[in-house]
DSSP file (Angstrom, degrees, kcal/mol; ACC not computed):
  #  RESIDUE AA STRUCTURE BP1 BP2  ACC     N-H-->O    O-->H-N    N-H-->O    O-->H-N    TCO  KAPPA ALPHA  PHI   PSI    X-CA   Y-CA   Z-CA
    1    1 A M     >        0   0    0      0, 0.0     4,-2.1     0, 0.0     5,-0.1   0.000 360.0 360.0 360.0 -40.8 -127.7  133.6 -163.4
    2    2 A I  H  >  +     0   0    0      1,-0.2     4,-2.5     2,-0.2     5,-0.2   0.884 360.0  53.4 -65.8 -38.1 -124.1  132.4 -163.4
    3    3 A E  H  > S+     0   0    0      2,-0.2     4,-2.4     1,-0.2    -1,-0.2   0.895 107.6  50.6 -63.4 -39.9 -124.9  129.8 -160.7
    4    4 A I  H  > S+     0   0    0      2,-0.2     4,-2.5     1,-0.2    -1,-0.2   0.924 110.8  49.2 -63.5 -43.6 -127.7  128.4 -162.8
    5    5 A A  H  X S+     0   0    0     -4,-2.1     4,-2.6     1,-0.2    -2,-0.2   0.914 110.6  50.4 -61.9 -43.2 -125.4  128.1 -165.8
    6    6 A K  H  X S+     0   0    0     -4,-2.5     4,-2.5     1,-0.2    -1,-0.2   0.908 111.1  48.8 -61.6 -42.1 -122.8  126.4 -163.6
    7    7 A K  H  X S+     0   0    0     -4,-2.4     4,-2.7     2,-0.2    -2,-0.2   0.908 112.1  48.4 -64.6 -42.1 -125.4  123.9 -162.3
    8    8 A L  H  X S+     0   0    0     -4,-2.5     4,-2.5     2,-0.2    -2,-0.2   0.921 112.1  48.6 -64.4 -43.0 -126.7  123.2 -165.8
    9    9 A I  H  < S+     0   0    0     -4,-2.6     4,-0.2     2,-0.2    -2,-0.2   0.920 113.5  47.1 -62.9 -43.4 -123.2  122.6 -167.1
   10   10 A K  H >< S+     0   0    0     -4,-2.5     3,-0.8    -5,-0.2     4,-0.3   0.917 114.2  47.6 -63.9 -42.3 -122.3  120.3 -164.2
   11   11 A R  H 3< S+     0   0    0     -4,-2.7     3,-0.3     1,-0.2    -2,-0.2   0.884 123.0  32.6 -66.7 -38.7 -125.5  118.4 -164.6
   12   12 A Y  T 3X S+     0   0    0     -4,-2.5     4,-2.7    -5,-0.2    -1,-0.2   0.087  81.7 119.3-107.1  22.2 -125.2  118.0 -168.4
   13   13 A K  H <> S+     0   0    0     -3,-0.8     4,-2.5     1,-0.2     5,-0.2   0.894  76.2  49.1 -55.6 -45.3 -121.4  117.7 -168.5
   14   14 A T  H  > S+     0   0    0     -4,-0.3     4,-2.5    -3,-0.3    -1,-0.2   0.924 112.9  46.7 -63.1 -44.5 -121.4  114.3 -170.0
   15   15 A F  H  > S+     0   0    0      2,-0.2     4,-2.5     1,-0.2    -1,-0.2   0.885 111.1  52.3 -66.7 -37.4 -123.9  115.2 -172.7
   16   16 A I  H  X S+     0   0    0     -4,-2.7     4,-2.1     2,-0.2    -2,-0.2   0.923 111.8  46.0 -63.0 -44.5 -122.0  118.4 -173.5
   17   17 A K  H  X S+     0   0    0     -4,-2.5     4,-2.7    -5,-0.2     5,-0.2   0.893 111.1  53.5 -64.3 -38.7 -118.8  116.4 -173.9
   18   18 A Y  H  X S+     0   0    0     -4,-2.5     4,-2.8     1,-0.2    -2,-0.2   0.910 108.2  49.8 -61.7 -42.5 -120.7  113.8 -176.0
   19   19 A I  H  X S+     0   0    0     -4,-2.5     4,-2.4     2,-0.2    -1,-0.2   0.922 111.2  49.3 -61.3 -44.7 -121.9  116.6 -178.3
   20   20 A F  H  X S+     0   0    0     -4,-2.1     4,-2.0     2,-0.2    -2,-0.2   0.940 114.2  44.1 -61.1 -48.7 -118.4  117.9 -178.7
   21   21 A V  H  X S+     0   0    0     -4,-2.7     4,-2.7     1,-0.2    -1,-0.2   0.894 112.6  52.8 -64.0 -40.3 -117.0  114.5 -179.5
   22   22 A A  H  X S+     0   0    0     -4,-2.8     4,-3.0    -5,-0.2    -1,-0.2   0.884 106.3  54.0 -62.9 -37.5 -119.9  113.8 -181.8
   23   23 A G  H  X S+     0   0    0     -4,-2.4     4,-2.3     2,-0.2    -2,-0.2   0.924 109.7  46.6 -61.8 -44.6 -119.2  117.0 -183.6
   24   24 A I  H  X S+     0   0    0     -4,-2.0     4,-2.2     1,-0.2    -2,-0.2   0.943 115.7  45.5 -60.9 -47.7 -115.6  116.0 -184.2
   25   25 A S  H  X S+     0   0    0     -4,-2.7     4,-2.8     1,-0.2    -2,-0.2   0.874 110.9  54.0 -64.7 -37.7 -116.6  112.6 -185.4
   26   26 A F  H  X S+     0   0    0     -4,-3.0     4,-3.1     2,-0.2     5,-0.3   0.922 108.3  48.4 -63.0 -45.2 -119.4  114.1 -187.6
   27   27 A V  H  X S+     0   0    0     -4,-2.3     4,-2.5     2,-0.2     5,-0.2   0.934 113.5  47.4 -61.5 -45.3 -117.0  116.4 -189.4
   28   28 A I  H  X S+     0   0    0     -4,-2.2     4,-2.3     1,-0.2     5,-0.2   0.926 114.3  47.8 -59.9 -44.9 -114.6  113.5 -189.9
   29   29 A D  H  X S+     0   0    0     -4,-2.8     4,-2.7     2,-0.2    -2,-0.2   0.926 113.3  46.1 -63.7 -46.7 -117.4  111.3 -191.2
   30   30 A I  H  X S+     0   0    0     -4,-3.1     4,-2.6     2,-0.2     5,-0.2   0.908 112.6  50.6 -65.2 -42.3 -118.9  113.9 -193.5
   31   31 A V  H  X S+     0   0    0     -4,-2.5     4,-2.2    -5,-0.3    -2,-0.2   0.958 116.3  40.3 -60.8 -50.4 -115.5  114.8 -195.0
   32   32 A F  H  X S+     0   0    0     -4,-2.3     4,-3.0    -5,-0.2     5,-0.3   0.856 112.1  57.1 -69.6 -33.1 -114.6  111.2 -195.7
   33   33 A F  H  X S+     0   0    0     -4,-2.7     4,-2.8    -5,-0.2    -1,-0.2   0.945 110.2  44.6 -59.0 -47.6 -118.2  110.4 -196.9
   34   34 A N  H  X S+     0   0    0     -4,-2.6     4,-1.9     2,-0.2    -2,-0.2   0.898 114.0  49.5 -65.3 -40.3 -117.8  113.1 -199.5
   35   35 A I  H  X S+     0   0    0     -4,-2.2     4,-2.6    -5,-0.2    -2,-0.2   0.955 116.7  40.6 -61.8 -50.3 -114.3  112.0 -200.5
   36   36 A F  H  X S+     0   0    0     -4,-3.0     4,-2.7     1,-0.2     7,-0.3   0.853 111.8  56.2 -70.0 -34.0 -115.4  108.4 -200.9
   37   37 A N  H  <>S+     0   0    0     -4,-2.8     5,-3.1    -5,-0.3     6,-0.4   0.877 112.6  43.2 -63.6 -36.8 -118.7  109.3 -202.5
   38   38 A W  H ><5S+     0   0    0     -4,-1.9     3,-1.3     3,-0.2    -2,-0.2   0.923 114.8  48.8 -71.9 -47.0 -116.7  111.2 -205.2
   39   39 A I  H 3<5S+     0   0    0     -4,-2.6    -2,-0.2     1,-0.3    -3,-0.2   0.906 117.1  41.2 -60.4 -42.9 -114.1  108.5 -205.6
   40   40 A F  T 3<5S-     0   0    0     -4,-2.7    -1,-0.3    -5,-0.2     3,-0.2   0.105 114.5-112.5 -98.9  22.6 -116.7  105.7 -206.0
   41   41 A A  T < 5S-     0   0    0     -3,-1.3    -3,-0.2     1,-0.2     3,-0.1   0.920  78.6 -39.5  50.8  61.3 -119.1  107.7 -208.2
   42   42 A S  S   <S+     0   0    0     -5,-3.1     2,-1.4     1,-0.2    -1,-0.2   0.795  83.9 153.0  62.8  33.2 -122.0  108.1 -205.8
   43   43 A K     >  -     0   0    0     -6,-0.4     4,-2.6    -7,-0.3     5,-0.2  -0.727  21.6-177.2 -87.5  86.7 -121.9  104.6 -204.3
   44   44 A I  H  > S+     0   0    0     -2,-1.4     4,-2.6     1,-0.2    -1,-0.2   0.854  73.8  51.0 -61.8 -41.1 -123.5  105.9 -201.1
   45   45 A I  H  > S+     0   0    0      2,-0.2     4,-2.3     1,-0.2    -1,-0.2   0.924 112.6  46.3 -65.8 -42.9 -123.4  102.7 -199.2
   46   46 A V  H  > S+     0   0    0      2,-0.2     4,-2.5     1,-0.2     5,-0.3   0.931 113.9  48.8 -62.9 -45.7 -119.7  102.2 -199.9
   47   47 A A  H  X S+     0   0    0     -4,-2.6     4,-2.2     1,-0.2     5,-0.2   0.893 111.4  50.3 -62.0 -40.3 -118.9  105.8 -199.0
   48   48 A T  H  X S+     0   0    0     -4,-2.6     4,-2.4    -5,-0.2    -1,-0.2   0.928 111.5  47.6 -64.0 -45.8 -120.9  105.5 -195.7
   49   49 A I  H  X S+     0   0    0     -4,-2.3     4,-2.0     2,-0.2    -2,-0.2   0.938 114.4  44.8 -63.1 -48.4 -119.1  102.3 -194.7
   50   50 A L  H  X S+     0   0    0     -4,-2.5     4,-1.4     1,-0.2    -1,-0.2   0.917 115.5  47.0 -65.2 -43.0 -115.6  103.6 -195.4
   51   51 A A  H  X S+     0   0    0     -4,-2.2     4,-2.6    -5,-0.3     5,-0.2   0.898 111.7  51.6 -64.6 -39.6 -116.2  106.9 -193.7
   52   52 A R  H  X S+     0   0    0     -4,-2.4     4,-2.6    -5,-0.2     5,-0.3   0.847 102.6  59.1 -69.3 -33.3 -117.8  105.3 -190.7
   53   53 A I  H  X S+     0   0    0     -4,-2.0     4,-1.1    -5,-0.2    -1,-0.2   0.934 112.9  39.7 -58.3 -45.4 -114.9  103.0 -190.2
   54   54 A I  H  X S+     0   0    0     -4,-1.4     4,-1.3     1,-0.2    -2,-0.2   0.958 120.3  41.7 -69.9 -51.7 -112.6  105.9 -189.8
   55   55 A S  H  X S+     0   0    0     -4,-2.6     4,-2.4     1,-0.2    -2,-0.2   0.842 110.3  57.5 -69.4 -32.2 -114.9  108.2 -187.8
   56   56 A S  H  X S+     0   0    0     -4,-2.6     4,-2.9    -5,-0.2    -1,-0.2   0.866 102.6  53.1 -69.5 -34.7 -116.1  105.5 -185.5
   57   57 A F  H  X S+     0   0    0     -4,-1.1     4,-2.1    -5,-0.3    -1,-0.2   0.929 112.6  44.4 -66.3 -42.7 -112.7  104.4 -184.3
   58   58 A I  H  X S+     0   0    0     -4,-1.3     4,-2.2     2,-0.2     5,-0.2   0.914 114.4  50.7 -64.5 -42.4 -111.9  108.0 -183.3
   59   59 A N  H  X S+     0   0    0     -4,-2.4     4,-2.9     2,-0.2     5,-0.3   0.909 108.3  52.2 -62.4 -43.4 -115.4  108.4 -181.7
   60   60 A Y  H  X S+     0   0    0     -4,-2.9     4,-2.9     2,-0.2     5,-0.3   0.948 110.6  47.0 -57.7 -51.0 -115.0  105.1 -179.7
   61   61 A L  H  X S+     0   0    0     -4,-2.1     4,-2.2     1,-0.2     5,-0.3   0.921 115.9  44.2 -60.1 -45.6 -111.6  106.2 -178.2
   62   62 A L  H  X>S+     0   0    0     -4,-2.2     4,-2.6     2,-0.2     5,-1.6   0.916 116.1  46.4 -68.2 -42.8 -112.9  109.7 -177.3
   63   63 A N  I  <>S+     0   0    0     -4,-2.9     5,-2.8     3,-0.2     6,-0.6   0.930 115.9  45.1 -65.4 -44.6 -116.2  108.5 -175.9
   64   64 A R  I  <5S+     0   0    0     -4,-2.9     6,-1.8    -5,-0.3    -2,-0.2   0.927 126.6  27.7 -64.5 -44.7 -114.7  105.7 -173.9
   65   65 A N  I  <5S+     0   0    0     -4,-2.2    -2,-0.2    -5,-0.3    -3,-0.2   0.783 134.2  22.3 -93.9 -28.7 -111.8  107.7 -172.4
   66   66 A K  I  <5S+     0   0    0     -4,-2.6    -3,-0.2    -5,-0.3    -2,-0.1   0.784 125.6  35.3-110.7 -36.5 -113.0  111.3 -172.3
   67   67 A V  I   <S+     0   0    0     -5,-1.6    -3,-0.2    -4,-0.2    -4,-0.2   0.967 133.7  13.9 -86.3 -62.2 -116.8  111.3 -172.3
   68   68 A F  S   <S-     0   0    0     -5,-2.8    66,-0.4    -6,-0.1    -4,-0.2   0.622  82.9-147.1 -93.3 -14.1 -118.0  108.3 -170.2
   69   69 A K        -     0   0    0     -6,-0.6    -4,-0.2     1,-0.2    -5,-0.1   0.911  26.6-165.5  46.8  52.7 -114.6  107.5 -168.7
   70   70 A S        -     0   0    0     -6,-1.8    -1,-0.2    -7,-0.2    62,-0.1  -0.408  25.9-168.1 -71.9 139.4 -115.5  103.8 -168.7
   71   71 A D        +     0   0    0     60,-0.2    -1,-0.1    -2,-0.1     3,-0.1   0.240  51.6 117.4-109.3  12.0 -113.4  101.4 -166.7
   72   72 A E  S    S-     0   0    0     59,-0.2    -2,-0.0     1,-0.1    59,-0.0  -0.371  81.7 -80.1 -70.8 158.9 -114.9   98.3 -168.3
   73   73 A K    >>  -     0   0    0      1,-0.1     4,-2.0    -2,-0.1     3,-0.6  -0.308  37.1-125.0 -60.2 141.2 -112.5   96.1 -170.3
   74   74 A N  H 3> S+     0   0    0      1,-0.2     4,-3.0     2,-0.2     5,-0.3   0.890 108.3  56.1 -55.7 -43.7 -111.7   97.4 -173.8
   75   75 A Y  H 3> S+     0   0    0      1,-0.2     4,-1.3     2,-0.2    -1,-0.2   0.838 108.1  48.8 -64.0 -31.7 -112.8   94.2 -175.5
   76   76 A K  H <> S+     0   0    0     -3,-0.6     4,-1.9     2,-0.2    -1,-0.2   0.941 116.4  40.4 -70.9 -47.7 -116.3   94.4 -173.9
   77   77 A T  H  X S+     0   0    0     -4,-2.0     4,-2.8     1,-0.2    -2,-0.2   0.886 114.3  51.6 -71.5 -37.3 -116.9   98.0 -174.8
   78   78 A I  H  X S+     0   0    0     -4,-3.0     4,-2.5    -5,-0.2    -1,-0.2   0.884 109.5  50.3 -69.5 -35.8 -115.5   97.8 -178.3
   79   79 A L  H  X S+     0   0    0     -4,-1.3     4,-1.7    -5,-0.3    -2,-0.2   0.957 115.4  41.8 -64.5 -50.2 -117.6   94.8 -179.2
   80   80 A K  H  X S+     0   0    0     -4,-1.9     4,-2.0     1,-0.2    -2,-0.2   0.909 114.6  52.8 -62.6 -41.5 -120.8   96.4 -178.0
   81   81 A Y  H  X S+     0   0    0     -4,-2.8     4,-2.5     1,-0.2    -1,-0.2   0.926 109.8  47.0 -61.3 -45.7 -119.8   99.7 -179.6
   82   82 A Y  H  X S+     0   0    0     -4,-2.5     4,-2.4     2,-0.2    -1,-0.2   0.769 106.6  57.1 -74.4 -23.7 -119.1   98.2 -183.0
   83   83 A I  H  X S+     0   0    0     -4,-1.7     4,-2.3     2,-0.2    -1,-0.2   0.935 110.9  45.2 -63.5 -45.5 -122.4   96.3 -183.0
   84   84 A L  H  X S+     0   0    0     -4,-2.0     4,-3.0     2,-0.2     5,-0.3   0.919 112.2  51.8 -61.4 -44.4 -124.1   99.6 -182.5
   85   85 A V  H  X S+     0   0    0     -4,-2.5     4,-3.1     2,-0.2    -2,-0.2   0.921 110.5  47.6 -59.2 -45.9 -121.9  101.2 -185.2
   86   86 A V  H  X S+     0   0    0     -4,-2.4     4,-2.3     2,-0.2     5,-0.2   0.934 114.3  45.9 -64.0 -46.1 -122.7   98.5 -187.7
   87   87 A V  H  X S+     0   0    0     -4,-2.3     4,-2.2     1,-0.2    -2,-0.2   0.949 117.1  44.4 -61.4 -48.1 -126.5   98.7 -187.0
   88   88 A Q  H  X S+     0   0    0     -4,-3.0     4,-3.0     1,-0.2     5,-0.2   0.895 110.9  54.9 -64.0 -40.1 -126.4  102.5 -187.2
   89   89 A M  H  X S+     0   0    0     -4,-3.1     4,-3.0    -5,-0.3    -1,-0.2   0.917 110.7  44.4 -60.5 -45.3 -124.3  102.5 -190.3
   90   90 A F  H  X S+     0   0    0     -4,-2.3     4,-2.6     2,-0.2     5,-0.3   0.884 113.2  50.6 -70.9 -37.0 -126.7  100.3 -192.2
   91   91 A I  H  X S+     0   0    0     -4,-2.2     4,-2.5    -5,-0.2     5,-0.3   0.955 114.5  45.2 -60.8 -48.2 -129.7  102.2 -191.0
   92   92 A S  H  X S+     0   0    0     -4,-3.0     4,-2.9     1,-0.2     5,-0.3   0.945 114.7  47.2 -59.8 -50.0 -128.0  105.5 -192.1
   93   93 A A  H  X S+     0   0    0     -4,-3.0     4,-2.6    -5,-0.2     5,-0.2   0.917 115.0  45.2 -61.2 -44.9 -126.9  104.1 -195.5
   94   94 A L  H  X S+     0   0    0     -4,-2.6     4,-2.5     2,-0.2     5,-0.2   0.917 116.0  45.2 -67.7 -43.1 -130.2  102.6 -196.3
   95   95 A V  H  X S+     0   0    0     -4,-2.5     4,-2.6    -5,-0.3     5,-0.2   0.947 117.0  44.5 -65.8 -47.4 -132.3  105.6 -195.3
   96   96 A V  H  X S+     0   0    0     -4,-2.9     4,-2.5    -5,-0.3    -2,-0.2   0.928 115.2  48.6 -63.2 -44.5 -129.9  108.0 -197.1
   97   97 A D  H  X S+     0   0    0     -4,-2.6     4,-2.3    -5,-0.3    -2,-0.2   0.928 114.2  44.9 -62.1 -46.2 -129.7  105.9 -200.2
   98   98 A N  H  X S+     0   0    0     -4,-2.5     4,-2.1    -5,-0.2    -1,-0.2   0.902 115.0  47.3 -67.1 -40.9 -133.5  105.4 -200.4
   99   99 A L  H  X S+     0   0    0     -4,-2.6     4,-3.4    -5,-0.2     5,-0.5   0.878 110.5  53.9 -66.7 -36.3 -134.2  109.1 -199.8
  100  100 A Y  H  X S+     0   0    0     -4,-2.5     4,-2.5    -5,-0.2    -2,-0.2   0.933 111.3  44.8 -61.3 -46.2 -131.6  110.1 -202.3
  101  101 A K  H  < S+     0   0    0     -4,-2.3    -2,-0.2    -5,-0.2    -1,-0.2   0.867 118.6  44.1 -65.9 -36.0 -133.2  107.9 -204.9
  102  102 A L  H  < S+     0   0    0     -4,-2.1    -2,-0.2    -5,-0.2    -1,-0.2   0.917 127.6  26.0 -74.6 -45.0 -136.7  109.2 -204.0
  103  103 A L  H  < S-     0   0    0     -4,-3.4    -3,-0.2    -5,-0.2    -2,-0.2   0.709  86.4-145.9 -95.6 -23.1 -135.8  112.9 -203.7
  104  104 A N     <  +     0   0    0     -4,-2.5     2,-0.3    -5,-0.5    -4,-0.1   0.901  52.9 129.2  53.7  46.7 -132.8  113.1 -206.1
  105  105 A I  S    S-     0   0    0     -6,-0.2    -1,-0.2    -5,-0.2    -2,-0.1  -0.783  72.0 -58.8-120.0 170.5 -131.1  115.8 -204.0
  106  106 A N    >>  -     0   0    0     -2,-0.3     4,-1.0     1,-0.2     3,-0.6  -0.204  44.8-137.7 -51.2 127.9 -127.6  116.0 -202.7
  107  107 A A  H 3> S+     0   0    0      1,-0.2     4,-2.6     2,-0.2     3,-0.2   0.808 100.8  60.8 -61.4 -31.7 -126.9  113.0 -200.4
  108  108 A T  H 3> S+     0   0    0      1,-0.2     4,-1.8     2,-0.2    -1,-0.2   0.886 100.6  54.0 -64.9 -37.6 -125.1  115.1 -197.8
  109  109 A F  H <4 S+     0   0    0     -3,-0.6    -1,-0.2     1,-0.2    -2,-0.2   0.797 113.4  43.3 -66.7 -27.4 -128.3  117.2 -197.3
  110  110 A I  H  X S+     0   0    0     -4,-1.0     4,-1.4    -3,-0.2    -2,-0.2   0.869 109.9  56.7 -79.9 -40.8 -130.2  114.0 -196.6
  111  111 A K  H  X S+     0   0    0     -4,-2.6     4,-2.8     1,-0.2     5,-0.2   0.842  96.2  64.3 -62.7 -37.2 -127.4  112.5 -194.4
  112  112 A V  H  X S+     0   0    0     -4,-1.8     4,-1.8     1,-0.2    -1,-0.2   0.944 107.2  37.8 -60.2 -53.8 -127.3  115.4 -191.9
  113  113 A P  H  > S+     0   0    0      0, 0.0     4,-1.9     0, 0.0    -1,-0.2   0.870 115.9  54.3 -67.9 -32.2 -130.8  115.1 -190.5
  114  114 A V  H  X S+     0   0    0     -4,-1.4     4,-1.9     1,-0.2    -2,-0.2   0.942 110.0  47.0 -62.3 -46.2 -130.7  111.3 -190.6
  115  115 A E  H  X S+     0   0    0     -4,-2.8     4,-2.2     1,-0.2    -1,-0.2   0.841 107.1  57.8 -65.5 -33.3 -127.5  111.3 -188.6
  116  116 A F  H  X S+     0   0    0     -4,-1.8     4,-1.6    -5,-0.2    -1,-0.2   0.929 107.0  47.3 -63.6 -44.1 -128.9  113.8 -186.1
  117  117 A I  H  X S+     0   0    0     -4,-1.9     4,-1.5     1,-0.2    -2,-0.2   0.923 114.0  47.3 -62.4 -44.2 -131.8  111.4 -185.2
  118  118 A L  H  X S+     0   0    0     -4,-1.9     4,-2.7     1,-0.2    -1,-0.2   0.837 104.7  63.2 -65.9 -32.1 -129.4  108.5 -184.9
  119  119 A F  H  X S+     0   0    0     -4,-2.2     4,-2.0     2,-0.2    -1,-0.2   0.913 102.8  47.4 -57.7 -47.1 -127.1  110.7 -182.7
  120  120 A V  H  X S+     0   0    0     -4,-1.6     4,-1.5     1,-0.2    -1,-0.2   0.922 113.5  47.8 -64.4 -44.5 -129.7  111.1 -180.0
  121  121 A C  H  X S+     0   0    0     -4,-1.5     4,-2.1     1,-0.2    -2,-0.2   0.912 110.4  52.9 -61.8 -42.6 -130.5  107.4 -180.0
  122  122 A N  H  X S+     0   0    0     -4,-2.7     4,-3.1     1,-0.2     5,-0.3   0.872 102.7  57.7 -63.7 -38.3 -126.7  106.5 -179.9
  123  123 A Y  H  X S+     0   0    0     -4,-2.0     4,-2.7     1,-0.2     5,-0.2   0.950 109.7  44.1 -56.9 -49.5 -126.1  108.8 -176.8
  124  124 A L  H  X S+     0   0    0     -4,-1.5     4,-2.4     1,-0.2     5,-0.3   0.907 114.8  48.3 -64.7 -42.0 -128.7  106.9 -174.8
  125  125 A I  H  X>S+     0   0    0     -4,-2.1     4,-2.5     2,-0.2     5,-1.4   0.924 114.8  45.2 -65.2 -44.1 -127.5  103.5 -175.9
  126  126 A Q  I  <>S+     0   0    0     -4,-3.1     5,-2.8     3,-0.2     6,-0.7   0.917 116.0  46.1 -66.1 -42.3 -123.8  104.3 -175.2
  127  127 A K  I  <5S+     0   0    0     -4,-2.7     6,-1.5    -5,-0.3    -2,-0.2   0.914 124.9  29.6 -66.7 -43.1 -124.6  105.8 -171.8
  128  128 A L  I  <5S+     0   0    0     -4,-2.4    -2,-0.2    -5,-0.2    -3,-0.2   0.794 134.9  17.8 -91.6 -29.7 -126.8  103.1 -170.6
  129  129 A L  I  <5S+     0   0    0     -4,-2.5    -3,-0.2    -5,-0.3    -2,-0.1   0.759 124.3  36.0-116.3 -33.1 -125.6   99.9 -172.3
  130  130 A I  I   <S+     0   0    0     -5,-1.4    -3,-0.2    -4,-0.3    -4,-0.2   0.950 131.0  14.6 -93.6 -58.8 -122.1  100.3 -173.7
  131  131 A F  S   <S-     0   0    0     -5,-2.8   -60,-0.2    -6,-0.1   -59,-0.2   0.584  84.7-148.5 -96.0 -10.9 -120.0  102.4 -171.4
  132  132 A K        -     0   0    0     -6,-0.7    -4,-0.2     1,-0.1    -5,-0.1   0.915  19.5-136.7  42.5  66.1 -122.4  102.3 -168.4
  133  133 A E        -     0   0    0     -6,-1.5    -1,-0.1    -7,-0.2     2,-0.1  -0.209  15.3-122.9 -53.9 135.1 -121.6  105.7 -167.1
  134  134 A K        -     0   0    0    -66,-0.4    -1,-0.1    -3,-0.1     5,-0.1  -0.435  29.4 -97.2 -76.9 153.0 -121.2  105.7 -163.4
  135  135 A N    >>  -     0   0    0     -2,-0.1     3,-1.5     1,-0.1     4,-0.9  -0.354  38.8-107.8 -63.4 153.6 -123.3  108.0 -161.2
  136  136 A E  G >4 S+     0   0    0      1,-0.3     3,-0.7     2,-0.2    -1,-0.1   0.842 120.4  55.9 -55.0 -35.9 -121.5  111.2 -160.2
  137  137 A S  G 34 S+     0   0    0      1,-0.2    -1,-0.3     3,-0.1    -2,-0.0   0.755 108.0  48.7 -70.7 -22.4 -121.1  109.9 -156.6
  138  138 A N  G <4 S+     0   0    0     -3,-1.5    -1,-0.2     2,-0.0    -2,-0.2   0.566  89.5 105.0 -92.1  -9.7 -119.3  106.8 -157.8
  139  139 A K    <<        0   0    0     -4,-0.9   -70,-0.0    -3,-0.7    -4,-0.0  -0.352 360.0 360.0 -73.8 153.2 -116.9  108.6 -160.1
  140  140 A K              0   0    0     -2,-0.1    -1,-0.1     0, 0.0    -3,-0.1   0.463 360.0 360.0 -76.9 360.0 -113.3  109.0 -159.2
């Protein structure tokens, strides 16, 4: 049983690290989203943008250096990463804002499942297109 667990951890090590980093970034994003949402009197799009600016920079650094261990030039990965961030940010803001107006419930309760769906999509995009993770045999 322990051997199976070790094999699974080794096989999914990158995804496990991605989940951990995403959790850190998610907490940062939600905390700042709530702070900015309160400061700007429920201006969800403004709160989303400001929170994402902070959390995305931390997420970029951790994903590039700890999760995918990319050796591509910083300017290449950061440009692609922030294109993804901007697209995801606007999708998140628009979906959360529209659902908030439609359902009239706490925006944070709407934001959590929306972000989870985007999380899965982002993993694949970052792994395959942005940081281009090397195969295990090619890693240092």
